[in-house]
Each structure stands twice: as structure tokens, then as C-alpha cells.
VOGU-3710 file (C-alpha; in Angstrom, 3 decimals, decimal comma):
1> mnysqtldyl> 3,314/3,325/85,899  6,785/2,007/87,221  9,896/4,131/86,572  10,931/2,700/83,014  7,231/3,234/81,697  7,381/6,838/83,601  10,424/7,805/81,323  8,872/6,247/78,442  5,954/8,358/78,699  7,532/11,449/79,317
11> ykklpmftri> 10,095/11,070/76,573  7,319/9,863/74,200  4,542/11,819/74,846  6,183/15,332/75,252  7,927/17,476/72,801  11,589/17,143/73,755  14,393/19,425/72,304  16,597/16,588/72,612  14,678/14,672/70,254  12,994/17,286/67,301
21> gaaaikkdld> 14,708/20,263/68,004  13,258/23,663/67,683  10,117/22,435/67,195  9,872/21,291/70,962  10,446/25,123/72,296  7,101/26,930/73,556  8,137/30,474/73,250  6,502/31,787/76,246  6,446/30,860/80,299  2,235/29,721/80,244
31> ntillcehvg> 2,496/26,323/80,547  5,307/26,321/83,189  3,309/28,927/85,133  0,139/26,738/84,974  2,135/23,369/86,206  3,860/25,410/88,849  0,970/26,589/90,385  -0,872/23,280/90,183  1,810/22,279/92,368  1,601/25,240/94,748
41> nphqkfksih> 4,311/27,454/93,527  7,029/25,314/94,788  9,763/28,481/92,666  8,500/30,356/95,607  9,532/28,346/98,762  13,090/28,155/98,394  16,250/30,743/97,839  17,842/30,316/93,996  20,821/31,121/91,624  19,992/31,602/88,012
51> vagtngkgst> 22,883/30,870/85,285  22,708/31,431/81,694  24,902/31,804/79,140  26,098/30,128/75,593  29,468/28,252/77,027  30,133/27,129/80,639  26,828/27,472/82,437  26,658/23,814/83,092  30,455/23,966/84,600  29,811/27,212/86,407
61> shmlaailqk> 26,525/25,624/88,191  28,274/22,593/89,329  31,201/24,455/90,948  28,832/26,368/92,528  26,980/23,644/93,989  29,824/21,872/94,917  30,994/25,176/96,775  27,592/25,811/98,638  27,279/22,253/99,631  30,450/22,147/101,346
71> agyktglyts> 29,503/25,241/103,127  27,108/23,519/104,811  23,918/24,357/102,754  21,276/21,925/101,477  21,779/22,813/97,806  19,573/21,525/94,842  21,209/21,533/91,268  18,827/21,291/88,161  20,619/21,104/84,579  20,526/19,927/81,298
81> phlkdfreri> 20,506/17,799/79,258  21,590/14,591/81,242  24,111/12,321/79,548  23,138/8,774/81,168  20,167/9,063/83,526  17,284/11,377/83,242  17,859/11,600/87,159  20,839/13,802/86,362  19,145/16,741/85,705  17,372/16,877/89,025
91> ringvmmped> 19,894/16,554/92,242  20,006/17,251/96,078  23,724/17,862/97,568  24,652/15,558/94,550  22,167/12,800/94,624  20,192/12,299/91,849  16,290/12,425/92,567  14,692/9,233/93,512  13,453/7,078/90,768  10,131/6,695/93,223
101> avvdftareq> 9,868/10,483/93,179  10,041/10,914/89,662  7,397/8,729/89,112  4,464/9,987/91,887  5,205/13,685/90,357  4,294/12,201/86,826  1,243/10,297/88,233  0,244/13,007/90,728  0,569/15,542/87,480  -0,672/13,199/84,908
111> ekieeispsf> -3,993/14,815/84,515  -2,580/18,441/84,263  -0,270/17,511/81,998  -2,511/16,067/79,390  -4,457/19,043/79,784  -2,262/21,546/78,639  0,184/19,711/76,794  3,637/21,174/78,174  6,924/20,249/76,920  9,263/17,763/78,251
121> fevtvamafd> 11,918/20,362/79,665  8,387/22,287/80,962  7,334/19,100/82,894  10,999/18,349/83,983  11,145/22,298/85,090  8,239/21,923/87,641  9,142/18,401/88,349  12,568/20,123/90,054  10,805/22,788/91,881  8,470/20,837/92,955
131> yfaaeqvdia> 10,925/18,359/94,631  13,660/21,127/95,748  10,449/22,947/97,661  8,929/19,485/99,318  13,040/18,815/100,439  13,383/22,112/101,768  16,718/22,948/100,152  18,477/26,213/101,040  19,255/27,090/97,769  18,768/25,709/94,346
141> ivevglggrl> 21,457/26,308/91,564  19,068/26,907/88,350  20,660/26,347/84,988  19,081/27,848/81,803  18,259/25,450/79,121  17,918/27,625/76,161  18,452/31,634/75,719  16,625/33,164/78,974  14,344/35,208/78,762  11,402/32,736/77,219
151> dstniitpel> 13,479/29,919/79,030  10,530/27,665/81,470  13,081/28,369/83,998  12,501/31,917/84,190  9,656/32,168/86,244  12,067/31,916/89,376  13,396/35,141/91,408  16,771/34,491/92,302  19,327/35,911/94,956  21,679/36,258/91,880
161> svitnisfdh> 21,721/36,150/88,425  25,074/34,392/86,536  25,586/35,219/82,875  28,873/32,897/81,358  29,631/34,354/78,200  28,067/34,970/74,839  28,609/33,171/71,673  27,216/31,492/68,429  24,451/28,718/69,101  21,317/28,065/68,470
171> mnllgntlqe> 20,811/30,831/66,246  17,525/30,148/64,510  15,875/30,384/68,023  17,995/33,258/69,848  18,833/35,167/66,727  21,601/35,807/64,489  23,660/38,553/66,148  26,052/38,213/69,595  23,474/41,495/70,582  20,404/39,459/69,525
181> iayekagiik> 21,415/36,194/71,602  22,725/38,880/74,343  19,336/40,083/74,632  17,534/36,743/75,169  20,236/35,641/77,958  19,853/39,378/79,452  16,364/38,181/80,087  17,144/36,583/83,510  18,120/39,871/84,812  15,600/40,697/87,566
191> pgipvvigek> 14,412/43,517/89,108  17,177/44,827/91,797  18,555/41,714/91,836  22,726/41,480/91,196  23,982/40,272/88,255  27,383/38,682/87,389  28,606/38,284/83,646  31,629/36,265/83,249  33,228/37,567/80,313  33,270/40,711/79,325
201> qaesasvfvs> 33,030/41,016/75,401  32,623/44,243/73,158  29,599/43,029/71,025  27,530/42,574/74,278  28,660/43,720/77,080  26,112/46,905/76,199  23,340/44,657/76,224  23,975/43,891/79,896  24,276/47,502/81,036  21,801/48,423/79,452
211> kaketasdlv> 19,277/45,567/81,002  20,861/46,160/84,500  20,544/49,476/84,284  16,534/49,127/83,437  16,016/46,744/86,410  18,145/48,955/88,552  20,696/45,864/89,229  24,115/45,878/90,076  26,278/44,359/87,505  30,143/42,973/87,424
221> fastelrldd> 31,882/41,809/85,218  34,108/38,750/86,403  37,103/39,360/83,720  36,915/42,815/84,427  36,942/42,425/88,184  39,510/39,771/88,641  42,424/37,696/87,142  44,282/34,604/87,067  48,066/34,116/87,373  50,227/30,745/88,352
231> irnegtqlvt> 48,286/28,527/85,787  49,426/25,019/85,515  48,630/21,546/85,931  49,719/19,227/88,669  48,787/15,179/88,061  44,993/15,532/87,444  44,548/18,997/88,675  44,263/22,084/87,133  45,932/24,742/89,754  45,488/28,650/89,588
241> svyknnsriy> 45,560/31,658/92,032  42,942/34,330/91,803  43,699/38,037/92,132  41,624/41,338/92,602  43,881/44,156/91,602  47,294/43,201/92,988  45,778/41,208/95,851  45,845/37,741/95,918  42,786/36,244/96,915  43,115/32,621/96,741
251> kdlrmdltgr> 46,413/30,824/96,256  46,783/27,916/94,444  42,917/26,602/93,731  43,000/23,209/92,548  40,275/22,368/90,228  39,474/19,045/89,419  37,854/19,888/86,185  41,111/20,452/83,673  39,516/22,038/81,048  41,581/25,145/80,107
261> yqlknvltvi> 38,287/26,751/79,242  37,121/26,271/83,161  39,805/29,299/83,849  36,864/31,748/82,623  34,447/30,031/84,417  36,295/29,848/87,744  36,515/33,642/87,761  32,719/33,776/87,120  32,316/31,501/90,294  34,680/33,453/92,476
271> qainllnrng> 32,832/36,782/91,669  29,383/35,007/92,027  30,830/33,925/95,506  32,083/37,120/96,422  28,529/38,592/95,708  26,833/36,142/98,129  28,791/36,351/100,711  28,538/40,652/100,652  24,354/39,808/100,496  24,274/37,564/103,561
281> fsipeeavys> 25,661/34,301/102,665  28,464/32,371/104,591  30,872/30,486/102,352  33,639/30,176/103,741  37,151/30,074/101,707  37,611/26,130/102,710  34,414/25,662/101,201  35,757/26,916/97,901  39,068/24,999/98,144  37,266/22,147/98,530
291> glahtaeitg> 34,065/22,612/96,122  36,030/23,322/93,133  38,823/20,465/93,916  36,038/17,767/94,111  33,439/19,392/92,048  33,000/16,122/89,415  32,819/13,893/92,698  30,559/16,133/94,495  27,883/16,833/91,361  28,370/13,933/89,272
301> lqgrwqtisr> 29,157/16,226/86,339  30,999/14,597/83,275  31,454/15,220/80,095  33,898/17,752/80,371  37,387/17,539/79,270  36,936/14,146/80,875  39,311/11,337/80,489  37,815/8,035/80,478  40,728/6,024/79,243  44,375/6,111/79,631
311> dplvicdtgh> 45,787/3,253/77,346  45,450/4,896/74,615  44,400/8,335/76,167  41,063/8,680/75,330  39,421/12,416/76,234  36,035/13,645/75,694  34,422/17,054/75,918  30,562/18,195/75,061  31,657/21,638/73,655  29,601/21,494/70,285
321> niagiqevlq> 29,559/25,045/69,055  32,272/27,144/67,247  33,926/28,807/70,770  32,967/25,436/72,503  35,337/23,509/69,882  37,838/26,691/69,768  38,368/25,746/73,598  38,841/21,718/73,016  41,680/22,502/70,398  43,314/24,737/72,680
331> niqatpykkl> 43,202/21,991/75,028  44,243/19,358/72,746  46,840/21,331/71,402  48,101/21,437/75,210  47,874/17,616/75,335  51,117/15,189/74,271  50,556/13,152/71,716  52,346/11,254/68,860  48,973/11,178/66,525  45,430/12,387/66,898
341> hivigmlkdk> 42,363/10,519/66,009  38,792/12,136/66,245  35,884/10,466/66,970  33,093/13,180/65,923  29,399/13,164/65,411  27,052/16,113/64,869  22,987/17,096/65,292  21,542/18,611/61,748  20,659/22,096/63,275  24,171/22,961/64,521
351> dvssvlqllp> 26,453/25,377/62,128  28,244/22,338/61,353  30,738/24,035/58,383  31,404/26,363/60,920  32,875/23,671/63,419  34,347/21,266/60,832  36,755/24,034/59,112  38,325/24,699/62,559  39,532/21,432/62,756  42,998/19,801/62,053
361> atatyyfcep> 43,411/18,198/58,634  46,095/16,016/60,012  44,285/14,002/62,359  42,397/10,417/61,262  38,671/10,909/61,734  36,132/8,276/62,914  32,665/9,657/61,433  29,646/8,540/63,769  25,818/9,688/64,515  24,253/9,316/68,178
371> lleralpaae> 20,890/7,380/68,359  18,945/10,609/68,343  16,035/12,314/65,373  18,284/15,609/65,368  21,466/13,397/64,287  23,277/14,355/61,407  23,849/11,004/59,143  27,350/10,297/59,654  27,965/9,848/56,225  26,771/12,997/55,392
381> laqqaekfnl> 28,951/14,163/58,059  31,835/12,976/56,618  31,247/14,439/52,868  31,088/18,003/54,463  34,246/16,973/55,866  35,908/16,453/52,959  35,397/19,951/51,623  37,963/20,577/54,537  40,334/18,026/53,959  39,117/16,318/57,127
391> kgkvygtvvl> 39,823/12,281/56,283  38,694/8,880/58,118  35,747/6,368/57,973  32,234/6,276/58,355  30,732/4,360/61,541  27,077/3,090/62,199  27,408/3,919/65,965  29,456/6,016/68,529  30,540/3,094/70,141  32,004/1,351/67,158
401> aldaakhnad> 33,795/4,544/66,146  35,295/4,541/69,248  36,542/1,062/68,882  37,971/1,589/65,641  39,836/4,319/67,396  41,445/2,337/70,379  42,111/-0,276/67,776  43,857/2,085/65,571  45,550/4,019/67,986  49,162/3,386/69,319
411> hndlifvggs> 50,403/3,913/73,069  51,276/7,754/72,551  48,377/8,744/70,725  45,323/10,226/71,611  41,879/10,056/71,184  39,199/12,743/71,242  35,477/11,973/71,327  33,292/15,097/70,553  31,067/17,463/68,233  27,689/16,843/70,342
421> tfvvaeai> 26,466/16,289/73,875  24,995/13,260/73,056  28,233/11,609/71,041  29,951/11,913/74,788  26,725/10,184/76,310  26,985/7,410/74,210  30,653/7,349/74,670  30,999/7,533/78,227
//
């Protein structure tokens, strides 16, 4: 198989959460363990940092990878889902895994894949770990796919576990309360391994404290250890200073990820770097400044409050659950515009009405659907939106909806594109 045929095989042969949702989830680690055993347990051959959380885990993973790379470490980065290119999931020093390496791994492991019928995600985890081991990375940042306890990535024993925050998403798989969701995320806390929790939240803090006590893991909440001040936008960067107690430890950190929600993530990242430095790593201040100023450039991260056009201003964001949309709305409110246009599409298995009720009735809506089995039909989305007085037209594709918004928007208007990672992927 060539590269195109290999992707076709992976997408069509294997159950894929992106495509079919919960039916693709294998609620154990058995297949991942079998696959990794078959390729020599590559996850035992490199150091790693494990990152979980409802929101912010992707941005946090990319920030950490950028900083470690700037500190001179050969850095692997495993994230999901991808937006445009499958190989976005697996990078070393920001460079995507070569096409021939994807082909070689799949050909080599095809017999085993046929034998045990793993999911798409289980295969990509094994592929990433095999590639990181073969390329002898110094450290790999491994983002959890979904949850934590039963996620395929949870076969690693990392140097550090990071959990960004807890909010409602994937309740059909993780539980209907924040405590239940936190329990699943806390599953990545390993015996004796330190853990950073980004946000201390009343509903979930005790779950993490209890788990860390059980595993004898040092635990710290970044939001209680550190604080930010002097926050401002300067040009295309978000600027802030970081304080521990009353001492300023970083002055004027500049970030190329400018969504205001990144301020929560940067606290998590700084606390993680502090712990790594205490545990044998050597990450100088200059690496932190440079990595945060150039995260998107270094790692290729897209879709996080990303400007994709300036006249009219078009901004996209992958936030798709209640907490993510609340953060997006704060960013919209902080952006000057004359009129707001929202290009939106969602998936069937999301809490659609809870998201729609947050959105402003003053905007003009362009309802669409991504090219995905799980997509909620645009007409159905528009129908549900009517209950919340959200008015607009229905479009057959994301591209048609975005084109219509651009046609209707004046020079000083804002077009926001979101509601789903997959809507953003098609817009980009």
C-alpha cells in the first residue's frame, strides 16, 4: 500500500471515534498492550509527560512541547484529533511523522491488526510510541484521547502527569457528574509520579487529592500556587506576568496563542516546568519565553482562537462544549466588531441545546455540517437554534456557509467559525 491507500485502510478498516463516536471506544487497555508488546514495548524506551483534561489539554501539550524543544530536548508530541493531515497527531520537534514511516508501521503490523481488531486510536497510539522510540526522543508529550483511566495512552509511566481542568463533555462515556468525570481523568495519576492539576475546582479537587494520596503522588494545583497579572494584548500576542506568592517569576511572557483561556493553560504549563526542573530537567527561562512566544510556529498547532482572515476578520476556535464555548464568548466580547456573524456546526452526540442557549441572539447565523457521520444535520441544528431565538440560514457545507458569511460581512464585522473541531478543520 502507498500512503493514500494506507490512510484509507486505517480510516475504513478500524473503528474511529471521529467517525462513529462511542461505538469505536474499547473500554480497556488490552489491545494497546498487545500492539505495543508486538513492537517491543516502545513506550518503555522514552520519557514522557501525560496530559489530560476536558479543555486545554491540546494547547497545554503544544506549549510544553515548544518549551522543551527550545530547551534542547528532542521532543515527541502525540495529540488528537488532527485537523487536516493525519500526521499532525505524531510529531518530533514540530515535524510531522514522514508518510513512509506511517506506511511502514501499518504494513509491518497489518497481520496483528487483522488478528486483534483494534480501534483506529489504539493503532495510532502504538504507531506514535514505536516512532518515538525508534527516533530516540528525549521526552514525549502524550495527550490523552478521551478520559484517562481507560484511554489507550494510559500504558505509559510518565515523569509527570498533568490534568488541566474538569467540565462536562462525553458524559455518555465518562459520567454525568464532575466527580465522575474527574475520577476518569485521575486515572492517569501513577504511583509515585508527581501531578499538576491546572484549575482547582470545588467539585473535583477532592477526587484528585484522594487519588494522589492513594498513589503517594505529590500533587499541586497550579491555580493556587501561581497567579497572573499585567495581562494585555500587544499586536498579535497575549502578554502576562507570572507571580508565585508576591514574587514575580516571569515578567511579560508573550504568547502567540492569544485566546484568553490560554491564561489558565499557561499557569498549568509554568507549574509543570517548575516541577520538571525540580526533578532533573534543565529548562532555562529563555526556553519558556521563546517556546510560549512561538508555540504555534514551533508545533504547528491550529484552531485555537486562530485568525484565518483579516478583511473581514474571521476567527475560528475548536471549543465545542459548554466550558469551551463560554471561553470563546469571552474572547468574542473582547474583540471589537460592528456586527457578529457565526458559522456553526455541531455533532449529534454533543449537548447541543446547552451550547445553543449560551449564544447571542444578536448575531447572524450560518448553520452548516462537517463532512462526518456524527455531524448533526444543519437543518436540525437550525431548528434547535430557533428555540433560543438564533436566526440564520442553512448551508450544505462549511465552505458554503463561510463563503456566505464573508459575502455578507462588512469591513468592520467579525465572523466566528466553530461549534466543532471538524467545522474548524474544514474552514482552515
